[in-house]
C-alpha positions in Angstrom: -2.6 9.3 11.3 0.2 8.4 8.8 2.2 7.3 11.7 -0.2 5.1 13.1 -0.5 3.4 9.6 3.1 3.5 9.0 5.6 2.4 10.8 9.5 4.0 10.9 12.6 2.3 10.4 15.3 4.9 10.3 15.9 7.9 10.9 14.6 11.0 9.1 17.5 13.3 7.3 16.5 14.0 3.8 19.6 16.7 4.0 20.3 15.5 0.9 17.1 16.7 -0.8 16.6 19.9 -2.3 13.8 22.3 -0.5 11.4 21.3 -3.7 11.1 18.3 -3.5 10.9 18.1 0.1 8.1 21.0 0.1 6.6 18.7 -2.6 7.0 16.1 -0.5 5.7 17.4 2.2 2.5 19.0 1.4 1.2 15.6 -0.6 1.8 13.7 3.0 0.0 16.4 4.6 -3.1 16.3 2.4 -3.0 12.9 2.7 -2.7 12.7 5.9 -5.9 15.0 6.2 -7.3 12.5 4.8 -6.8 9.5 6.9 -8.6 11.6 9.3 -11.0 12.4 7.7 -11.9 8.9 6.3 -11.7 7.7 10.1 -14.7 9.3 10.8 -16.7 10.7 7.1 -17.5 8.8 4.5 -15.5 9.2 1.6 -18.4 10.4 -0.9 -19.2 13.7 2.0 -15.0 14.7 2.3 -14.8 18.1 0.9 -11.7 18.8 -0.9 -11.6 22.6 0.3 -11.4 20.9 3.6 -8.7 18.8 3.3 -6.9 21.7 1.7 -7.4 23.9 5.2 -6.5 21.0 6.9 -3.0 20.1 4.9 -2.8 24.2 5.5 -2.3 24.9 1.0 -5.0 26.6 -0.9 -7.5 24.3 -3.3 -6.2 25.7 -6.3 -3.5 24.0 -5.6 -4.1 20.7 -4.0 -4.5 19.4 -8.1 -0.8 20.2 -8.5 -0.7 17.0 -6.3 -3.6 14.9 -6.9 -5.8 15.0 -10.2 -8.6 14.0 -8.7 -9.3 12.9 -5.2 -9.7 9.7 -5.3 -6.0 9.9 -6.6 -5.1 9.9 -2.7 -6.3 5.9 -2.7 -3.2 4.9 -5.3 -0.9 7.5 -3.1 -1.8 5.7 -0.2 -1.0 2.6 -1.8 1.6 3.2 -3.6 3.2 4.2 -0.2 2.3 1.2 1.4 3.6 -1.1 -1.2 7.0 0.5 0.2 5.8 -0.1 4.0 5.7 -3.8 3.3 8.6 -4.6 1.4 10.2 -2.4 4.3 9.0 -4.6 6.7 9.1 -8.3 5.7 11.6 -8.5 2.6 14.3 -8.8 5.4 15.7 -11.6 4.1 15.0 -13.9 1.2 11.6 -13.3 -0.6 9.9 -16.0 -1.2 6.9 -18.4 0.0 7.1 -17.2 3.6 7.6 -13.5 2.3 4.2 -13.8 0.9 2.8 -14.6 4.2 4.5 -11.8 6.1 2.7 -8.8 3.2 -0.4 -11.1 3.8 -0.5 -10.7 7.4 1.2 -8.0 8.2 -2.1 -5.7 6.4 -4.4 -8.3 8.1 -3.6 -6.5 11.2 -3.3 -2.7 9.8 -6.4 -4.2 8.1 -7.8 -5.4 12.2 -6.8 -2.4 13.8 -7.3 1.6 13.2 -7.4 1.1 8.9 -10.7 -1.1 8.3 -13.0 2.7 6.7 -9.4 3.3 4.7 -9.4 -0.4 3.4 -13.8 -0.7 2.4 -12.8 2.2 0.6 -9.6 1.0 -1.2 -11.3 -2.3 -2.5 -14.4 0.2 -3.2 -11.0 1.6 -5.5 -10.1 -0.9 -7.1 -13.7 -2.3 -7.9 -14.3 0.9 -9.6 -10.9 2.2 -11.1 -8.0 1.0 -14.2 -5.9 1.8 -11.9 -3.2 0.6 -14.5 -4.1 3.7 -16.4 -4.2 6.5 -13.0 -0.5 5.1 -12.2 0.2 7.1 -14.7 -1.9 10.5 -14.1 0.3 10.6 -10.4 3.8 11.7 -9.6 5.7 8.3 -8.2 6.6 8.7 -4.3 9.7 10.5 -4.4 12.9 9.4 -2.2 12.6 12.5 -0.4 8.7 11.2 0.3 9.7 7.1 1.0 11.8 9.0 4.0 9.4 11.4 5.2 7.6 8.6 6.1 9.9 5.9 7.0 12.8 7.0 6.9 15.9 7.3 6.0 17.4 2.7 5.7 20.4 2.2 3.2 18.4 1.7 -0.4 15.5 3.4 0.0 15.2 4.8 -3.0 15.5 1.6 -4.9 12.0 0.4 -3.8 9.5 0.0 -5.9 6.0 1.7 -5.1 3.6 -0.3 -7.0 1.5 -2.2 -5.4 0.5 -5.5 -5.0 1.3 -7.1 -8.1 4.9 -6.5 -8.7 5.0 -8.2 -4.7 3.8 -11.0 -5.3 5.6 -10.8 -9.1 8.6 -11.1 -7.5 8.3 -13.5 -4.3 7.0 -16.0 -7.2 9.6 -16.0 -9.4 11.8 -16.6 -6.0 10.4 -19.9 -5.1 10.8 -20.8 -8.5 13.9 -20.5 -8.6 14.9 -22.0 -5.5 12.7 -25.0 -5.7 9.8 -24.1 -3.7 7.4 -24.1 -6.3 8.0 -25.8 -9.7 8.8 -24.9 -12.6 6.1 -25.2 -14.6 4.3 -22.5 -12.2 2.1 -20.4 -14.6 2.9 -17.0 -12.6 0.6 -15.1 -13.8 -2.7 -17.5 -12.9 -1.0 -18.2 -9.8 -0.5 -14.5 -9.5 -4.5 -13.9 -10.0 -5.1 -15.8 -7.7 -3.0 -14.0 -4.8 -4.3 -10.8 -5.9 -7.9 -12.3 -6.1 -7.7 -13.5 -1.7 -5.7 -10.5 -1.0 -8.7 -8.4 -2.3 -11.6 -10.5 -1.3 -11.3 -12.3 2.1 -11.3 -8.5 3.7 -15.0 -8.0 1.0 -16.9 -11.2 3.2 -15.2 -10.3 6.7 -14.7 -6.8 7.0 -17.9 -5.6 7.9 -18.3 -9.4 10.3 -15.1 -10.0 11.8 -11.6 -8.0 10.9 -10.0 -10.1 13.6 -9.7 -13.2 11.1 -8.7 -11.7 8.6 -5.3 -12.9 9.0 -6.1 -16.4 9.8 -8.6 -16.5 6.4 -5.0 -15.1 4.4 -2.6 -17.5 5.9 -5.1 -20.9 5.6 -6.1 -19.5 2.0 -2.5 -19.1 1.0 -1.1 -22.1 2.4 -4.3 -24.1 0.7 -3.0 -22.8 -2.6 0.8 -22.6 -2.0 0.8 -25.8 -0.9 -1.0 -27.7 -4.1 1.6 -29.8 -6.2 1.9 -28.1 -9.0 
């Protein structure tokens, strides 16, 4: 299931990492894979940790060595998504076009196999203090990044901090290049773009998920092309 959601960008070369790091990463990814497969056919509330552990071939007590809570799997997925989005979209210079690419790429994921997952992630974001939870689980390691995405140059340096830093870094680049005015308040625009990222799917995921990408682009154009 993970391979259906995330792309490979390089060879699976983890030879420079220790066995402990590799085993830890594979266990976490196995749990996530079991979780994604379950979520595709079972409501989140009905997914049991013991069933995830059986599918991942770990003991139930071991689960808590990897994730303190079941819903931390959403945060782990978001972390991996942010790495994937950067690998896929940050091929050239940063700026407004890259923001468009990130939103389009995510919309295409939503409109295919990940609709149940995206619904649950939006709900998770609404009811969870994500910034407080981040410190409760271990960040994605370089070995995990390679296990999922393959070995690409400097993959260990790619941050896994979610949407906010992606938007902010590209707005700052756009400001420096003159794409947007130097007077733009990046924090305010970032809030608007974050609201679009989560708000549009709320309106369309149930009825017209295929329209999310076009709606993202229309609203991004409206916000980012306004004279500031």
